MMTF fields as JSON, N, C-alpha, C and O atoms, coordinates in Angstrom:
{
  "mmtfVersion": "1.0.0",
  "mmtfProducer": "UNKNOWN",
  "numBonds": 367,
  "numAtoms": 368,
  "numGroups": 92,
  "numChains": 1,
  "numModels": 1,
  "chainsPerModel": [1],
  "groupsPerChain": [92],
  "chainIdList": ["A"],
  "bondAtomList": [4, 2, 8, 6, 12, 10, 16, 14, 20, 18, 24, 22, 28, 26, 32, 30, 36, 34, 40, 38, 44, 42, 48, 46, 52, 50, 56, 54, 60, 58, 64, 62, 68, 66, 72, 70, 76, 74, 80, 78, 84, 82, 88, 86, 92, 90, 96, 94, 100, 98, 104, 102, 108, 106, 112, 110, 116, 114, 120, 118, 124, 122, 128, 126, 132, 130, 136, 134, 140, 138, 144, 142, 148, 146, 152, 150, 156, 154, 160, 158, 164, 162, 168, 166, 172, 170, 176, 174, 180, 178, 184, 182, 188, 186, 192, 190, 196, 194, 200, 198, 204, 202, 208, 206, 212, 210, 216, 214, 220, 218, 224, 222, 228, 226, 232, 230, 236, 234, 240, 238, 244, 242, 248, 246, 252, 250, 256, 254, 260, 258, 264, 262, 268, 266, 272, 270, 276, 274, 280, 278, 284, 282, 288, 286, 292, 290, 296, 294, 300, 298, 304, 302, 308, 306, 312, 310, 316, 314, 320, 318, 324, 322, 328, 326, 332, 330, 336, 334, 340, 338, 344, 342, 348, 346, 352, 350, 356, 354, 360, 358, 364, 362],
  "bondOrderList": [1, 1, 1, 1, 1, 1, 1, 1, 1, 1, 1, 1, 1, 1, 1, 1, 1, 1, 1, 1, 1, 1, 1, 1, 1, 1, 1, 1, 1, 1, 1, 1, 1, 1, 1, 1, 1, 1, 1, 1, 1, 1, 1, 1, 1, 1, 1, 1, 1, 1, 1, 1, 1, 1, 1, 1, 1, 1, 1, 1, 1, 1, 1, 1, 1, 1, 1, 1, 1, 1, 1, 1, 1, 1, 1, 1, 1, 1, 1, 1, 1, 1, 1, 1, 1, 1, 1, 1, 1, 1, 1],
  "groupList": [{"groupName": "MET", "atomNameList": ["N", "CA", "C", "O"], "elementList": ["N", "C", "C", "O"], "formalChargeList": [0, 0, 0, 0], "bondAtomList": [1, 0, 2, 1, 3, 2], "bondOrderList": [1, 1, 2], "singleLetterCode": "M", "chemCompType": "L-PEPTIDE LINKING"}, {"groupName": "SER", "atomNameList": ["N", "CA", "C", "O"], "elementList": ["N", "C", "C", "O"], "formalChargeList": [0, 0, 0, 0], "bondAtomList": [1, 0, 2, 1, 3, 2], "bondOrderList": [1, 1, 2], "singleLetterCode": "S", "chemCompType": "L-PEPTIDE LINKING"}, {"groupName": "LEU", "atomNameList": ["N", "CA", "C", "O"], "elementList": ["N", "C", "C", "O"], "formalChargeList": [0, 0, 0, 0], "bondAtomList": [1, 0, 2, 1, 3, 2], "bondOrderList": [1, 1, 2], "singleLetterCode": "L", "chemCompType": "L-PEPTIDE LINKING"}, {"groupName": "ASP", "atomNameList": ["N", "CA", "C", "O"], "elementList": ["N", "C", "C", "O"], "formalChargeList": [0, 0, 0, 0], "bondAtomList": [1, 0, 2, 1, 3, 2], "bondOrderList": [1, 1, 2], "singleLetterCode": "D", "chemCompType": "L-PEPTIDE LINKING"}, {"groupName": "PRO", "atomNameList": ["N", "CA", "C", "O"], "elementList": ["N", "C", "C", "O"], "formalChargeList": [0, 0, 0, 0], "bondAtomList": [1, 0, 2, 1, 3, 2], "bondOrderList": [1, 1, 2], "singleLetterCode": "P", "chemCompType": "L-PEPTIDE LINKING"}, {"groupName": "GLY", "atomNameList": ["N", "CA", "C", "O"], "elementList": ["N", "C", "C", "O"], "formalChargeList": [0, 0, 0, 0], "bondAtomList": [1, 0, 2, 1, 3, 2], "bondOrderList": [1, 1, 2], "singleLetterCode": "G", "chemCompType": "PEPTIDE LINKING"}, {"groupName": "ALA", "atomNameList": ["N", "CA", "C", "O"], "elementList": ["N", "C", "C", "O"], "formalChargeList": [0, 0, 0, 0], "bondAtomList": [1, 0, 2, 1, 3, 2], "bondOrderList": [1, 1, 2], "singleLetterCode": "A", "chemCompType": "L-PEPTIDE LINKING"}, {"groupName": "ARG", "atomNameList": ["N", "CA", "C", "O"], "elementList": ["N", "C", "C", "O"], "formalChargeList": [0, 0, 0, 0], "bondAtomList": [1, 0, 2, 1, 3, 2], "bondOrderList": [1, 1, 2], "singleLetterCode": "R", "chemCompType": "L-PEPTIDE LINKING"}, {"groupName": "THR", "atomNameList": ["N", "CA", "C", "O"], "elementList": ["N", "C", "C", "O"], "formalChargeList": [0, 0, 0, 0], "bondAtomList": [1, 0, 2, 1, 3, 2], "bondOrderList": [1, 1, 2], "singleLetterCode": "T", "chemCompType": "L-PEPTIDE LINKING"}, {"groupName": "GLU", "atomNameList": ["N", "CA", "C", "O"], "elementList": ["N", "C", "C", "O"], "formalChargeList": [0, 0, 0, 0], "bondAtomList": [1, 0, 2, 1, 3, 2], "bondOrderList": [1, 1, 2], "singleLetterCode": "E", "chemCompType": "L-PEPTIDE LINKING"}, {"groupName": "VAL", "atomNameList": ["N", "CA", "C", "O"], "elementList": ["N", "C", "C", "O"], "formalChargeList": [0, 0, 0, 0], "bondAtomList": [1, 0, 2, 1, 3, 2], "bondOrderList": [1, 1, 2], "singleLetterCode": "V", "chemCompType": "L-PEPTIDE LINKING"}, {"groupName": "GLN", "atomNameList": ["N", "CA", "C", "O"], "elementList": ["N", "C", "C", "O"], "formalChargeList": [0, 0, 0, 0], "bondAtomList": [1, 0, 2, 1, 3, 2], "bondOrderList": [1, 1, 2], "singleLetterCode": "Q", "chemCompType": "L-PEPTIDE LINKING"}, {"groupName": "ILE", "atomNameList": ["N", "CA", "C", "O"], "elementList": ["N", "C", "C", "O"], "formalChargeList": [0, 0, 0, 0], "bondAtomList": [1, 0, 2, 1, 3, 2], "bondOrderList": [1, 1, 2], "singleLetterCode": "I", "chemCompType": "L-PEPTIDE LINKING"}, {"groupName": "HIS", "atomNameList": ["N", "CA", "C", "O"], "elementList": ["N", "C", "C", "O"], "formalChargeList": [0, 0, 0, 0], "bondAtomList": [1, 0, 2, 1, 3, 2], "bondOrderList": [1, 1, 2], "singleLetterCode": "H", "chemCompType": "L-PEPTIDE LINKING"}, {"groupName": "TRP", "atomNameList": ["N", "CA", "C", "O"], "elementList": ["N", "C", "C", "O"], "formalChargeList": [0, 0, 0, 0], "bondAtomList": [1, 0, 2, 1, 3, 2], "bondOrderList": [1, 1, 2], "singleLetterCode": "W", "chemCompType": "L-PEPTIDE LINKING"}, {"groupName": "CYS", "atomNameList": ["N", "CA", "C", "O"], "elementList": ["N", "C", "C", "O"], "formalChargeList": [0, 0, 0, 0], "bondAtomList": [1, 0, 2, 1, 3, 2], "bondOrderList": [1, 1, 2], "singleLetterCode": "C", "chemCompType": "L-PEPTIDE LINKING"}, {"groupName": "ASN", "atomNameList": ["N", "CA", "C", "O"], "elementList": ["N", "C", "C", "O"], "formalChargeList": [0, 0, 0, 0], "bondAtomList": [1, 0, 2, 1, 3, 2], "bondOrderList": [1, 1, 2], "singleLetterCode": "N", "chemCompType": "L-PEPTIDE LINKING"}],
  "groupTypeList": [0, 1, 2, 3, 4, 5, 6, 1, 6, 7, 7, 8, 2, 9, 7, 6, 7, 3, 8, 10, 11, 7, 12, 13, 11, 6, 6, 12, 7, 13, 7, 3, 4, 1, 2, 13, 9, 2, 6, 3, 11, 12, 1, 11, 12, 6, 2, 8, 2, 5, 13, 3, 6, 5, 6, 10, 11, 3, 14, 7, 4, 15, 4, 10, 15, 5, 6, 11, 4, 5, 1, 16, 15, 12, 7, 11, 4, 5, 13, 9, 0, 10, 16, 5, 0, 13, 4, 9, 7, 8, 7, 2],
  "groupIdList": [1, 2, 3, 4, 5, 6, 7, 8, 9, 10, 11, 12, 13, 14, 15, 16, 17, 18, 19, 20, 21, 22, 23, 24, 25, 26, 27, 28, 29, 30, 31, 32, 33, 34, 35, 36, 37, 38, 39, 40, 41, 42, 43, 44, 45, 46, 47, 48, 49, 50, 51, 52, 53, 54, 55, 56, 57, 58, 59, 60, 61, 62, 63, 64, 65, 66, 67, 68, 69, 70, 71, 72, 73, 74, 75, 76, 77, 78, 79, 80, 81, 82, 83, 84, 85, 86, 87, 88, 89, 90, 91, 92],
  "secStructList": [7, 7, 1, 7, 1, 2, 2, 2, 2, 2, 2, 2, 2, 2, 2, 2, 2, 2, 2, 2, 2, 6, 6, 6, 6, 6, 6, 6, 1, 1, 7, 7, 6, 6, 6, 2, 2, 2, 2, 2, 2, 2, 2, 4, 4, 4, 6, 6, 6, 6, 7, 7, 7, 7, 7, 6, 6, 1, 1, 1, 7, 7, 1, 1, 1, 7, 7, 7, 6, 6, 7, 7, 7, 7, 7, 7, 6, 6, 7, 7, 7, 5, 6, 6, 5, 7, 6, 6, 6, 6, 7, 7],
  "xCoordList": [8.366, 8.678, 9.614, 9.8, 11.338, 12.931, 12.495, 11.55, 14.272, 15.237, 16.115, 16.559, 15.891, 17.161, 16.187, 14.996, 16.824, 15.974, 16.218, 15.281, 17.36, 17.474, 16.687, 17.084, 15.933, 16.165, 14.885, 14.938, 13.473, 12.782, 13.315, 12.835, 14.381, 14.709, 15.622, 15.754, 15.96, 17.087, 15.668, 15.236, 14.945, 13.833, 13.431, 14.204, 12.869, 12.148, 13.227, 12.801, 14.981, 15.887, 15.482, 14.844, 15.723, 15.949, 13.855, 13.53, 13.288, 11.699, 11.597, 11.153, 12.421, 13.097, 13.779, 13.395, 15.01, 15.644, 15.208, 14.887, 15.296, 13.998, 12.876, 12.936, 11.985, 11.012, 11.971, 11.617, 13.38, 13.527, 14.297, 14.694, 14.637, 15.36, 13.583, 13.653, 13.15, 11.825, 11.052, 10.192, 11.191, 11.143, 12.073, 11.646, 13.676, 14.617, 14.262, 14.507, 13.769, 12.678, 12.165, 12.113, 11.019, 9.741, 10.502, 9.759, 11.325, 11.939, 13.45, 14.305, 13.439, 14.029, 12.764, 12.657, 12.144, 11.048, 9.958, 8.951, 10.184, 9.225, 9.484, 8.984, 10.858, 12.197, 12.11, 12.569, 11.582, 11.308, 12.373, 12.42, 13.083, 14.613, 13.984, 14.542, 12.293, 12.569, 11.74, 11.371, 11.659, 11.834, 13.282, 13.542, 14.167, 15.409, 15.749, 16.666, 15.399, 15.48, 14.732, 15.143, 13.544, 13.239, 13.811, 14.032, 13.77, 13.991, 16.315, 16.747, 16.702, 17.804, 17.853, 18.674, 16.553, 15.946, 16.316, 17.019, 14.991, 14.195, 16.221, 16.75, 16.545, 17.99, 18.953, 19.592, 19.179, 20.312, 19.068, 18.968, 18.316, 16.924, 16.97, 16.084, 18.368, 18.028, 19.351, 19.517, 20.148, 21.567, 21.703, 22.639, 21.136, 21.236, 20.618, 20.805, 19.78, 19.176, 20.151, 20.075, 21.14, 22.05, 22.098, 22.872, 21.33, 20.787, 21.61, 21.468, 22.164, 23.048, 22.22, 21.716, 22.563, 20.953, 21.148, 20.278, 22.856, 22.684, 23.618, 24.495, 23.642, 24.377, 24.084, 23.914, 24.084, 22.801, 23.797, 23.681, 24.789, 24.812, 24.572, 25.424, 23.299, 23.713, 22.278, 21.881, 21.56, 19.598, 19.732, 18.728, 21.046, 20.638, 21.751, 22.904, 21.477, 22.515, 23.487, 23.364, 25.209, 25.998, 25.681, 24.995, 26.059, 25.651, 27.075, 27.376, 27.624, 29.319, 29.067, 29.366, 28.685, 28.647, 27.16, 26.94, 26.626, 25.349, 25.009, 24.298, 26.019, 25.433, 24.134, 23.527, 23.742, 22.31, 22.937, 24.068, 21.736, 20.803, 22.054, 21.953, 22.867, 23.526, 24.431, 24.812, 25.233, 26.394, 27.382, 27.07, 28.208, 28.852, 29.955, 30.451, 30.222, 31.148, 31.764, 32.742, 31.975, 33.062, 33.188, 32.369, 34.812, 36.054, 35.482, 34.935, 35.809, 35.365, 37.173, 37.891, 37.281, 38.602, 37.902, 36.712, 39.718, 39.077, 38.178, 37.345, 37.89, 37.075, 38.545, 39.104, 38.253, 38.603, 37.308, 36.092, 38.203, 37.314, 37.461, 38.66, 36.551, 37.004, 36.343, 35.2, 37.387, 36.407, 35.971, 35.219, 36.259, 35.126, 33.678, 32.498, 33.859, 32.89, 33.406, 34.553, 31.972, 32.422, 32.197, 31.082, 33.043, 33.009, 31.631, 31.276, 30.659, 29.827, 28.742, 27.809, 28.834, 27.557, 26.903, 25.787, 28.353, 27.876, 27.454, 27.012, 27.853, 26.961, 25.525, 24.793, 25.445, 24.219, 23.868, 22.923],
  "yCoordList": [22.492, 22.906, 22.643, 22.205, 22.393, 21.975, 23.163, 23.552, 24.155, 24.46, 23.924, 24.342, 23.013, 22.658, 22.764, 22.454, 23.17, 23.714, 21.989, 21.246, 21.766, 20.387, 19.09, 18.007, 18.876, 18.183, 17.237, 16.014, 18.136, 18.151, 17.315, 16.215, 17.8, 17.293, 15.515, 14.813, 15.382, 14.129, 13.291, 12.394, 13.524, 12.902, 12.339, 11.817, 12.486, 12.47, 11.982, 11.531, 11.95, 10.962, 9.882, 8.909, 9.965, 8.889, 8.144, 7.606, 8.275, 8.341, 7.027, 5.879, 8.135, 7.555, 6.259, 5.212, 6.197, 4.956, 3.891, 2.717, 4.638, 3.056, 2.268, 1.052, 3.092, 3.059, 1.749, 0.583, 2.551, 1.597, 0.419, -0.311, 0.027, -0.384, -1.391, -1.863, -1.515, -2.27, -2.821, -3.629, -2.525, -2.236, -3.58, -4.733, -3.085, -4.442, -6.562, -7.723, -6.063, -6.944, -7.336, -8.555, -6.451, -7.319, -7.381, -7.402, -7.393, -8.543, -9.579, -10.0, -9.673, -10.303, -11.695, -12.847, -11.005, -12.335, -12.372, -13.07, -11.635, -12.704, -13.434, -14.348, -12.695, -12.98, -12.449, -13.015, -11.503, -10.549, -9.314, -8.356, -9.464, -9.29, -7.053, -5.957, -7.749, -6.283, -4.976, -3.954, -5.835, -4.75, -3.929, -2.835, -5.177, -4.808, -3.472, -2.66, -3.478, -2.62, -1.766, -0.87, -1.356, -1.255, 0.693, 1.897, 0.054, 0.362, 0.934, 2.053, 0.136, 1.2, 2.619, 3.534, 2.324, 3.683, 5.08, 6.091, 4.107, 5.889, 6.021, 6.79, 4.594, 6.069, 6.551, 7.425, 5.559, 6.779, 8.19, 8.648, 8.619, 9.33, 9.994, 10.849, 9.972, 9.955, 10.992, 12.172, 9.99, 10.486, 11.65, 12.409, 11.882, 12.853, 14.41, 15.531, 13.858, 15.009, 15.635, 16.857, 15.219, 15.229, 14.157, 14.335, 13.224, 12.982, 11.484, 10.524, 11.325, 10.065, 8.388, 8.113, 7.578, 6.698, 5.65, 4.798, 5.615, 4.702, 3.78, 4.063, 2.42, 2.011, 0.199, -0.848, 0.187, -0.47, -1.7, -2.488, -1.922, -3.593, -4.074, -4.901, -3.658, -4.063, -4.936, -5.738, -4.435, -4.706, -5.898, -6.484, -6.214, -6.299, -7.489, -7.23, -8.986, -9.918, -9.22, -7.999, -10.204, -9.972, -10.402, -11.418, -9.812, -10.893, -11.228, -11.459, -11.206, -12.036, -13.484, -14.642, -13.197, -13.877, -15.232, -16.363, -13.981, -14.064, -14.858, -15.82, -13.822, -13.264, -12.987, -12.788, -13.012, -12.554, -11.265, -11.161, -10.432, -9.414, -9.301, -10.467, -8.946, -9.688, -10.341, -10.25, -11.352, -11.765, -11.248, -10.114, -11.345, -11.541, -12.387, -13.494, -11.134, -12.162, -12.649, -12.224, -13.846, -14.978, -15.004, -15.234, -14.66, -14.835, -15.838, -16.857, -15.147, -16.173, -15.583, -14.658, -16.849, -16.332, -15.325, -15.222, -14.088, -13.195, -12.504, -12.2, -11.894, -10.679, -11.168, -11.898, -9.762, -8.804, -8.601, -8.772, -8.152, -7.704, -6.899, -6.623, -5.762, -4.274, -4.674, -5.128, -4.412, -4.517, -4.944, -4.503, -6.548, -7.459, -7.317, -7.441, -7.181, -7.05, -7.114, -6.775, -7.915, -7.282, -5.746, -5.247, -5.346, -3.778, -3.194, -2.016, -4.675, -4.594, -4.574, -3.788, -5.739, -5.247, -3.759, -3.349, -3.255, -2.101, -0.382, 0.675, -0.789, -0.239, 0.35, -0.082, 1.266, 1.988, 1.662, 2.221],
  "zCoordList": [152.335, 151.394, 151.274, 152.409, 150.351, 150.562, 150.155, 149.469, 151.289, 151.286, 149.384, 148.315, 150.029, 148.127, 146.812, 146.769, 145.983, 144.856, 143.944, 143.655, 143.718, 142.754, 143.968, 143.538, 145.024, 144.934, 144.847, 144.982, 144.549, 143.024, 142.191, 141.916, 141.72, 140.927, 140.696, 139.694, 141.751, 141.638, 142.305, 141.581, 143.601, 143.422, 141.502, 140.698, 141.433, 139.403, 138.502, 137.438, 138.716, 138.124, 139.141, 138.738, 140.072, 140.774, 141.127, 142.185, 140.428, 140.379, 138.929, 138.914, 137.559, 135.928, 136.411, 135.89, 137.598, 137.338, 137.978, 137.79, 138.738, 139.642, 138.353, 138.165, 137.625, 136.684, 135.443, 135.27, 134.665, 134.0, 134.452, 133.543, 135.843, 136.616, 136.349, 135.214, 136.554, 136.228, 135.251, 135.601, 133.994, 132.896, 133.124, 133.184, 133.256, 132.972, 134.106, 133.777, 135.084, 135.667, 135.356, 135.521, 134.368, 133.778, 132.026, 131.046, 131.95, 130.874, 131.408, 130.63, 132.058, 132.912, 133.18, 132.76, 133.899, 134.457, 133.297, 133.419, 132.228, 131.128, 130.426, 129.771, 130.689, 129.101, 127.687, 126.695, 127.707, 126.866, 126.687, 127.458, 125.731, 124.988, 124.386, 124.33, 124.054, 124.069, 124.284, 123.706, 125.812, 127.101, 127.442, 127.941, 126.841, 127.835, 126.111, 126.233, 125.544, 124.128, 124.239, 123.502, 124.883, 125.392, 126.754, 126.62, 127.395, 128.645, 127.527, 127.248, 127.404, 127.04, 125.943, 125.869, 125.134, 124.722, 125.729, 125.751, 126.757, 127.639, 128.874, 129.677, 128.122, 128.396, 128.239, 128.823, 126.831, 125.996, 126.431, 127.569, 125.343, 125.445, 126.481, 126.503, 128.39, 129.627, 129.598, 129.908, 129.095, 128.844, 127.793, 128.043, 126.926, 125.735, 126.111, 125.638, 127.221, 128.041, 128.734, 128.61, 129.495, 130.021, 131.323, 132.264, 131.26, 132.633, 133.203, 132.445, 134.047, 133.79, 134.665, 135.754, 133.183, 133.699, 134.517, 134.698, 135.345, 136.443, 136.217, 135.401, 136.912, 137.249, 136.098, 136.724, 134.67, 133.546, 133.512, 132.573, 134.495, 133.895, 135.466, 135.79, 136.892, 137.639, 137.643, 138.488, 136.234, 135.916, 134.809, 134.403, 134.352, 132.738, 132.373, 132.716, 131.6, 131.658, 131.128, 131.032, 130.466, 130.02, 128.482, 128.373, 127.373, 126.511, 125.935, 124.764, 126.698, 125.737, 126.862, 126.573, 127.664, 128.953, 129.705, 130.137, 129.378, 129.706, 131.136, 131.427, 131.989, 133.805, 133.547, 132.495, 134.923, 134.476, 135.692, 136.167, 135.916, 137.229, 138.227, 138.609, 138.761, 139.637, 139.914, 141.081, 138.912, 138.893, 138.619, 138.256, 138.574, 137.987, 137.02, 137.226, 135.498, 134.567, 134.492, 135.107, 133.835, 133.721, 132.836, 131.946, 132.745, 131.489, 130.947, 131.369, 129.393, 127.906, 127.593, 127.971, 126.627, 125.793, 124.931, 124.632, 124.377, 123.281, 123.721, 122.867, 125.314, 125.852, 127.474, 128.292, 126.67, 127.871, 129.321, 129.238, 130.676, 131.405, 131.724, 131.686, 132.317, 132.751, 133.968, 134.033, 135.236, 136.429, 136.909, 137.777, 136.528, 136.951, 135.28, 135.608, 134.405, 133.481, 132.486, 132.197, 131.347, 130.353, 129.389, 129.243, 128.995, 128.621, 127.892, 127.945, 126.937, 126.106, 126.839, 126.675, 127.978, 129.256, 130.038, 130.354, 130.123, 130.589, 129.61, 130.06, 128.122, 127.385, 126.797, 125.907, 127.472, 126.742, 124.887, 124.33]
}
């Protein structure tokens, strides 16, 4: 038994983040945007419950420039970038 009462909750949250990331990866593999939408819905529910959804830009393509997960955003005329990414990529 762990002496840290939050350890179990952190493991569960990490498992949930991993699951959402696997859904996003399946969306990319199968080219199915509806899977991205479902994973986003799960992340939004987690946020409403007070849980951090994690770094969503790591597992989704950019809606502005089309950069794939793991790739940096590409500058586009008329679109600002924040910390090297289009803000639209990081929003749920």
